[in-house]
C-alpha angles and dihedrals in degrees: 000000000000092000092059088058092045096048091047092051093046090053091048091052093050094046091050093049090050093057090076095013096199131119089222095068118110120253115243113177111219091208127068109226090216092057102036112006098178092049088050092053095044091051091047092048094053094044090055090050092048093052092045091051087058091047091052091051093049096048091055093064102119090213096052114134109253092230091052091046092055092048088050092049088057090053091049089052091051092046091052090053091048090049092051092047091050092050089053091050088054091053089048088056091054093044089056093044093053100034095111095048113120106234114222117238091244096044116137134211122242123239090243136017122257091254096054089051088049088050088060091048090054091052091045089056088059093047089053094048094050095042090052089053088055094043089056102034108133096205093055126090121263089245089055093049092047093049091048091048090056089051089047091053090054092047090051091052090047090054091053091051096044092046089052091047091052094048091048091050094051090047091050090050092048089052095046093245090117132023134210123244113173124198115195114235092236094204109204106186095072096046118099091211100044103039105076093207092054092041091054091056094056 
């Protein structure tokens, strides 16, 4: 199943990041895009999410220097754009993969593309990782660990459900029961022509 591969790669990306556990570390994709493009994209997607998770933790420090916070906000904006671009690359992969499928006359479109569902699966992997840390944290109270374990159980169930839904969607697309129609996100805030503040500075 595709979701088995995705979940395995997401866990690999998170575990590799956590070895050094710093946003300053260089990114080195384990997978060659010429040998396994989808694995390359999945690893990249989860790495971006993992770094951004750390950015979001850092910027919530109430004592953060305002200058540092602004610089970090710029990094978060760039990361969001990178995340969106990578999701769209994943959808392009699937569009190419299923381009020769004969779509059935009664085929329906899904509410979201495969890649945006995969985006949620990547972020869910991070939620599971961090909630497990809290559920097993030795310096936390038993009440804290118990509460986090309950949340972890829900997240694990959610991963099963989302993984199944993604596999079903891809199977439906492969069989012509559903078809892909991808809308680019068309982010406006990073565009010099579409963001009025940036445009005014040109």
